[in-house]
N, C-alpha and C positions, 0 to 999 in steps of 0.2 A: 116328618122324620119317620113316622110309623110305616109309610109306604116304602121309603128308601130302605129300611131294615127289612121289611118283607120281601122286597125284590132281591136284595143281595143275599139274604138267607137261602133263597131258592138255588143259589149257585154252589151251595156246600151239601155235602152228603149227610143230610139230617133227615131221618125217617120220622117225620111228624107233621102236624098242622101248626102253622105260625099263629100265635095268639096275640102277642104284642111285643114291642120294643121300646126301650127308653134309654136316655144317657146314663152312664154309670161312671163313677169315680170322678177324680179331679186332676188327671194327669196333665202335664204341660205340653206334651208333644202330639199324640195321637187322638183321634176322636173314637171314643169307646162307648159301646152300647150293650145292654143286656137284653137278650132276646128269649122269649118263652115259647115253647112248643108243647103240644099235646102228643105224645108218642104212645105206642102200643103199651109201654110199661108204665105210663103215667106222665106227670109234668116233668119236663126237662128244660134246662136253661144253658144258654151258651153265651159267651162273650164274642161280640163282633167288633172289629177294629178296622177303621179306615187308616192305612199307613201314611204317615206324613212323608211325602216324597221330597220335600224341601229339606228335611233332615236326613232321611235315609235314602240316598240316591239309587241304591240297588236293592229294592225289597226282596227280589228273589234270593240274593246272597244272604240277607238277614234270616229269611226263613230256612235256608239251608243250614245256616249256624244253629238256629233253634232246634231243628230236627236232630242235628248231630248231638247237641247238648242234652236234650230231653231223652234221646235214645241212650246216651251213655250213662245218664243218671238212673234210667230204668234198669239197665243191665247191671249197674252197681248194686242196686237194691233187690235184685232177683233172689227169691226164696229167703229173704230177710224178713223176720216177724215185724209186723207194724209198719211196714214200708210203703203201704198203699197210699197213692196220692201224693208222693213226694216231689212231683214235678208235673208241669203242664202237659195237657193232652191236646195236640193240634188236630183239628178236623179238616180232612182234605176236601178240596173242591170236587165237583162232579167229574172234572177231567183228570183227577189225581194230583193236581197241583196244590200246594198249600196256599196259594194266592188265587182269589177270584176278582175279576174286574167289573166295575159297575158301568152303567151306560155312558158315564162321563170319562171313563178310563181311569178311574181311581182304583188302587189296589186295596183289597180287603183280605182279612184273615179271620179265622174262627177258632176259639178254644172252648173246650168243655168247661162250664162253670163249676167251680168247686163248692159244693154246698156246705153249709154250717161253718163258713169261714168269714173273716172280716179283715179289714186293713185298719191301720192306725196312722195317723198323720204325725203324731208325736208319741214318744214313749212316756206314758202317764205314770209309771212306777217302775222301780228297778227291775221288777219281774219281767217287764216288757223289754228292758235293755238287755237282760240276760238272755231272753229267747231270740232277740235280734242278733246278738253276737253268735249264739249257737247256730242259728239258721244259716248265716252266711259262712261261718267256719265250717259247717258241715257241707255246705255247697262247694266250697273250695276243695274240701277233702274228697267228694265224690269225683270231682274233675281233675284231681291230681294226676291221673293217668291219661288225660287227654291232651295231647300235644297241641299247644295253642297255634302252631304254624299250620295246622289243618283247618282253622277257621278263617273265614274272610274278616278283613278289617272293615267292620260295619261303618264305623265313622273314624277315618284316619286320624292318628295322633290324638285320640280322644282325651286322654289324661296326660298328654305331654304338656306339663305345666309350663315348661320353657317356651314351647310354642304358643301356649295360651297367653303368655305374657307378651310375646312379640305381636300377636294379633291385637292384643289390647293397646299396644303402643301405636300400631297402625290406625286403629280406630280414633285414638286420641288426636293423632296428627291430621287425620282426614276431617274428623268433626263434621260430617256431612250435614247434620241437622242442627248445628250450632248449639249443641247441648253441653259443651264442655264448661261453659260458664256456671251451669247448674251444679257441677260436681267437682270443682277444682280441688277440694279438700280430699275427696276420695281418690282422685287421680294422683295426687301427691303421696297419699298413704301407700297405694300399690306401687308406685314408682320407687319408693324409698326401701322396698324389701325385695328387689329383683333376685337377690341370691337365694331367697326362699323358693322362687319358682324354678331355679336352676338345679336345686338340690337332688331330686330323684333322678333326673336325667343324667346327671354326672355319676351317680351311683350305678346306673344301668351301663353306661359307657365303660366304666372301670370293671364291670362284671362282679360287683360286690354284693349285688342283690339279684336273685334268680327271677326271670320272667315266667309267670304261671298263667293258667287259664283262670280268669277271675270275672266277676259279674260287671264291674266298672260303674255301677249306678246303684248303690246300696242304701238309697233312702229307705227308711223303715216302712213307708208305705208300699214298698215292693216285697213285702212279706205278707203271706196270708196267715192269720192266727185262727185257731180253733174258737168259735164263738162261745163254747162252753168253758173249756179249760184255760183259754188264752195261751196255750202252748203254740209254738211255731209249727206250721203244717208244710209250707211250700214257699220257695223263692219264686217270684214272677218277674215279668218285664225283662226278658232275656235278650232283648234287642243288641245290647252292647257287650255281650259275653265274648271275650276274645283275649288276646295276650295282654298281660300287665303285671303290675306288683300287687302282692297281697295287701300292701299299704293303701292302695286305691280304695279297696273295699273297706278296710277297717277305718281308714281316715274319714270316708263319707259317712260310715256308721256313727263315728264320733260327732260328726257335724249335725246328724239328724236326731241324735238321741240324748245328747248331754245337757240340752237346754230345753226348758218347757215353752220358750217363745217360739212362735212360728218363723218360718223362713223368711217371711216378709214383714216381720214386725217393724211398725213405724216409730214406736217409742223404744230406742235402743238402750236407754238408761237402765232398763231392768233385765238385760240379757246377761245371764250368769252361767257358769258351768257346774254342774253337780258332780262332785267326787263319788258320791254313792251310786249315781248312774254309770260313771266311768268303771268303778270297780265291778258292777254288775255286768256291764257290756264286756269287759275284759275277761272276767270269769267264763262267760258263756263262749266267747270266741276261742280262748285258749283250750277250753275243754274239748272242742271239736277240731280245732286247726292246729293245736300246739305240737301235736306229734310229728308233723311234717315241716314246720317252720324252723328255720335256722336260727341260731342265736343272734346273728346280726338283724334279721328280720323282726324278731321279738323286741329288741332294744329300740328300734325305730318306730314302734307302733304309736307311742304318744305324739311324736312330732308329725306324723302323718295326718293327724286331725287338723293341726294348724295349716299345713300345706294344702290339704284338700279344701279346707274352708276358704282359704285365700284364693285358690283357684276358682272356686264358685263365685267369689266377690268379683274377680276379674272377668269372668264370663258373663255375669249379669251386667256389669258396667259396659263391657264391650257391646253387648246387645242394645243397651240403652243408647249408647252413642251412635249405633248403627241404625237406629230406627225401629228397635223392638221386632226383629225379623225372625228370631229363633224361639224364644220363650213366649208362651201365651201370657198376655197381660190382661188385667181386670180393672185397671184404673190408670190414670195418667201418672207417669213416673214410677210405675210398679217395679221395673227392673232396677231403678236407682234405689228404691226402698229395700229391695232384696240385697242389693250390694252393701248398703249401710248396715243392714243386720248381720250380714256374714262378716264384715270387718269388725263389728263389735264382738261377735262370737269368737273370732280368731284371736282377738286381744284377751278375751276372758280365758280361753285355752292356755294361751302362753303364760298367763299368770300362775297357772296350776301345773305347768309342765314338769317342774322338779318333783313335785308330790306324785304326779303320774309315773315318772321314770322309777321312782322308789317303789311304787306298787308293782310295776312290771318286773323289777328284780326280785321281789318277794314271790310272786306266783309262778314265774317261769324258771 
């Protein structure tokens, strides 16, 4: 792998001597590496990613989106105090393109590594949830002036829960790998709440919720935190920034911050929802996004967590039934375990939904 990173790094505009490269992070989709170079000014580090073409069929369009989004954010922060480093910096290839191809024809991209930052897989305390809400609320605020119609649809219908449900039903009916017998209870649970999957798409059709430019993949590990202060620094993983609802972002934040259990927890009996985390998350989000959200959007923030968590459960189970072709797995039945954990989390959220609604009324 050292040799692979050495060769592909030579295709980017990096003025330095390659020292080493190693795997970095634990993302489900792309192969990510951290590469070190000795440059005239000292040691410099870069993120190298091999783009997953099975997931992103048009890498060039994805990178066009990222350049548009990062450029818009940089212009938003121009001349604002303390705004340095609020977005990613794309390193172009030697031919000027944001994509370089390796000898096997695989597309790669490169970002400047943001020093003195870290990621979190879970929110370990309310302060982390507050910063997560603040980060994505601020991200949406920065992009409020970017018409989402100008962006490519990197993954068509990415958070179309209604379509995700239909895809799930097809996977159940096909059952190509005879796995349905292993997950009959989970299949029945998802089928029993079809109306939940139709909810947001019906709102969009009626025009009762505005389509905005949103991140669409707001796991807490898509935020960089300052290693010293633990304050949010930058939103990352911009592959899916495109048109959508503010609720897609807030709902996925709820999914990844309100429980201390991992996304693939095998013992689902201990999965609970922390109202303390919800209050902190909501405070951070409303602080930065509250000024542009409509009353209707604010009222539907709590239910968005249930919907987005159920969508994730359906996606994991769809992938399990389809032979584990989308999400990386690390053990047999991994996607089924993920599904079960998400179903338990959605149920835990639903039990607290009235309390959440009351809190939204108070702070908004």
